[in-house]
N, C-alpha and C positions, 0 to 999 in steps of 0.2 A: 042135780045140785052135788052129786057127788062126784062130779068128772069138774069138775069147780072148784071144790075145796079140794087136796091136799090132806092125808091122814095122819094122826100126829105120830104114826113110829116115821111114815116119808119123809115128817121133815126135820124130826130126831136126828134119823138116821145122814141125811144129805147134812142137817149142821156137822154133826160129827168130822163128816169127809171133807167139810170146808174147813173145818180148824185144822185139823190131819196134814192137807193139804198144804191152807195155810203156814202153820209151825216151820214141815218141812223146806219149804219157797223162802220160808224167813229162816229159817239155819242154812240153807246153801244156795240157794239164789239172788236173795232180797242182797248183800253187802257184794257181789257181782258184780249184777244188775249197777245196783246205783255207781259203784267204779267207776261201770264203764262207762258210766254217766258223765262222772263225774272225768272222766278222763278224755270225752266226747269234749263234754265241753270246756276244758280249759284246751283241747285242744283245737277249738272254734277260737278260741281268743288268744289264740298264740297264732293259727291264720289271719285274725281279721290286721292284729298287731302287727303280725308282719308287712299285712299288704298295707296298711299306713306306712309302712319303714320302708315300702318299697315306691307306696306311692311320692313319698319326702322325696327320697332316690331319684325319683324319676324328673320332680320336679325340679331338681337344684341337677338333673343333666342336663335335663332341658334349657332354663337357665343358662349353664357352662355355656350347652351346645351356641344358645343363640348369639352369648359374648361371642363366641370364636367365631361365630360365622360372620357374626358385628367385624371382629378383628379381622378378618380375611378379608372382607369385601375394603376394610383401612387399607391396605396393603396395596392390595390388587390397584384399588385407583390410585394409593404413593409411587406404585413403580408405573404404574399407566403411567402418572403424569409424571415421573421421573423420565423415560423413556421420550415422552412428546418432547421434555426440555432438550435431554440429548438432543433429539433428531431435530431439534429448532435451531439450536448449537450448532452442529455440522452442518449444517444448508446457508446457515447465517452466515461460516466460517469457510464453505464453497462459493457462496456469492460474493463475500472481501477477497478473495483469492482471482475469482473470474473477473471481478472487477479490477483488483491488483494490476493482474495480466491482461488485463484489454486498456488499460492506463498507461504502463510501460510498451506494448508494439505499438499502441497507439504513434506517443511518444520517439519509438525509436523510427516510428513511418514517417514523422513529419521531420527527426534528425534528416536523413535519407532524403525527404523530397526538399528541404534544404540546400543539403549540401548538392544532390544534383541540380539544383534551380543556379546555386553558385557556381558550379562547373560549366551550367550553359553558358549567362552572364559573363564567365569569365571566356569563353571559348569565342563566342558572341563579337566579344571587348577589341578580340587578340584580332578578330577575320576585319572586323570596324576598322583596324589599330593598320591589319596589314593594307586592306583597302586602300584606306585614306593616303598612307606610306605608296605605294602605287599611284594610284592618280595624282597626288604630289610631284613624286617626281614625273612621271609624261609630264604633268602641267610646267614645272621648273627649267625642263628640256627644252620646252617647247619655247616656251621665254627665253633662256638663257641661250640661244642661239640666232639670238638675235639682240645684239649688244642695241642697238637706237631704243629697241622698244624696252629694254630693260634699264634703262638710263630715263626714260619715261616713266614708267612704272612705282621706279625706286623712290622720284622729282612728285608722284603723287598722292607718293604713299606718305613722303613727308611732310607734305603739304596739309594732308589731312589729318595730321598728327598733333601739327603747328595747331588748329581751329582747334582742336579741343581742350 
């Protein structure tokens, strides 16, 4: 049983050594250990506060980034719409110019056709007139060649005029 129970001297000297070590540690090590623990606790608290602040800033930046992205999308949509309107306007103007040019060309062609038609009709009338004159001249010469037939012809004309 002696091995299980320590002696009174051993307990005394162990207690004296413990008290000496405790006093030395309290005088020289306890304050630095507590101050370093306090500094560590303060550093951790500051790090947590900084992390929360950074997290809030990141959330704010994220919302600002989303707002900027939405604004950029709206700007892009507006620019696409303006470009489409401008191209539609240019196409419409080109169509109007082409239609006006087409109408002008058709009108000029119709005028040219009418002028050529009138010239052709005039030419035909002139040719018909010449032919009528030539035929009439030949007929009159033949008729005027014979005086008796001429008088009979004049009498026949006079009678037909009186009857009408």
